[in-house]
N, C-alpha and C positions, 0 to 999 in steps of 0.2 A: 930870713930875718923878719920879713913881713908876716909870715905865718906864725912865727913865734910871738910876735907882738900882738897879733889878733887873738891867739890862744890865751895869752896872759890877760888880755882885756876881757875876754868872755868868761874866763873862770872866776874872775873877781866879781862879775856881775850876777852870777848864778847864786841864788839864795840856798842856804842849807835846807835840805828836805829831810823829812823824817824817814827812818828806815822801816822796812816792813816789820810788823808785829801782828799778833792775833787781834789786837784792838783795831789796827788799820783794816784788817780783813772784815771785822764785824761792822765797822762803819761803812765799808763798801757794800756789804751784803744788805744792810739796812737801806742804803740809798737805792740799790737795785730793786728791792721789794717795794719801796715807795714808788719808784718809777713804773713798775709793773702794775701796781694798784691804780696809779693815776692813768696809765694807758688804757686800762680796762674800761674806765668810765669816759675817757676823752676820745679815743679812737672810734670813728663811726662804725667800722666793720672789723673788729679785731679777730674774728674767726675766718676771714677770707684768706685763701692760700693753702699751702700744704699744712696738714694737721700735725700736731705734736704727738709723740707716743702716748702721753697721758694728758690730754687737753684739760681734764677737770682739775688738774693740779694748778693750772695757770688761768683758770676762769674761762676756758673755751677758746683761748687765743691760738692763732696759727703761728707758723715760723716767722713770717714777716713782722707781725706785731711783736713777737717776743724779741726778735733781734733789734727792732726799733726801740722798744722800751728799755732793754738792757744796755743799749748804746747810750741812751739818755741817762740811765742810772750811773754808768761809769763816768760820764761827763760831770754829773752832779757830785758823784763821789770824789772825784779829783778835787773839785772846788771845796768840798766840805773838809777833806783831809788836809789840804793845804791851809785852809782857814783855821782849822783847829790846831795845826802845827804852829802856825804863826802866832796864835794867841797863847800857846804853851799848854793847851789842854790835852794834847796828844803826844 
C-alpha cells in the first residue's frame, strides 16, 4: 500500500516532457557544438591525452577534452530542451 501511494505521489509530480523529434536532436547537436567550441578556448591543454582519429575535426582536442565538452553539452542541452518545452517553443 505504501509503495502504491508513493508511486501515485511521484507520478503526479513529474512534469510532462517533450517526446524525441528531429528538432530535439538538432537542439542537442547545437548545444554540443557550442560546448566543444567553448571548451576549445577555455581548457588550458585540450590536446593532452589520447588523440582522436581525426583531431583536426575537433580543433586538435584529445579524448578527455572531447568527453568533458560533450558531457557539458548534454547537460546544457537537457536544460535548453526542457526550457523550450516549458515555454511551448519545442
